[in-house]
Residue, then its C-alpha position, 0 to 999 in steps of 0.5 A: m491579262g486582266g485580274s488582280v493577283s489576289g483575284q487569281c489566287e482566289q480563283g486558284a484556291l477555288m479550283a483546288d477546292e473543287l479538285d479536292l471535292l472531286q477526289e473525295q467524291d471519287e473515294l466515296l464512290n470507290q468505297l461504295h463499290i467495294q462495299a457493294a462487292r463485299q455484300r454481293s459476296c456475302l449474299e453468295g455466301k459460299s467462300r471459295k476454297r481456291c483463290e480466283c486469281c492464283g488458284n492457291r488454297i484459301p485457308l479455312r480460317r479465312q473462309q470462315a472469317i470472310p463469308g464469300v471470300r474469293t481471294c487468298t491474302e496475298c492476292q487480296r493485298v496485291l489487288e488493294i495496292r493496285q486499287k490505291q495506285y489507280l486512285r492516285 
């Protein structure tokens, strides 16, 4: 195998930097998808009265606070946890 130890370290650092950049880009893309989905919900305007995941009632205060809301707080929490786990 050729190359110096310092050359191999530099190459490894470059690969780590590239991986970090890809992860940052993936996170940004994910945030853009979330923002677009929220905007679509707001454009639809009308909040659901029942959660589309579990069917439980969505409290009126939540419907008013988040125009176009589609999930109850518990289902939304689970969805966000799953989303974070997917990104890892």
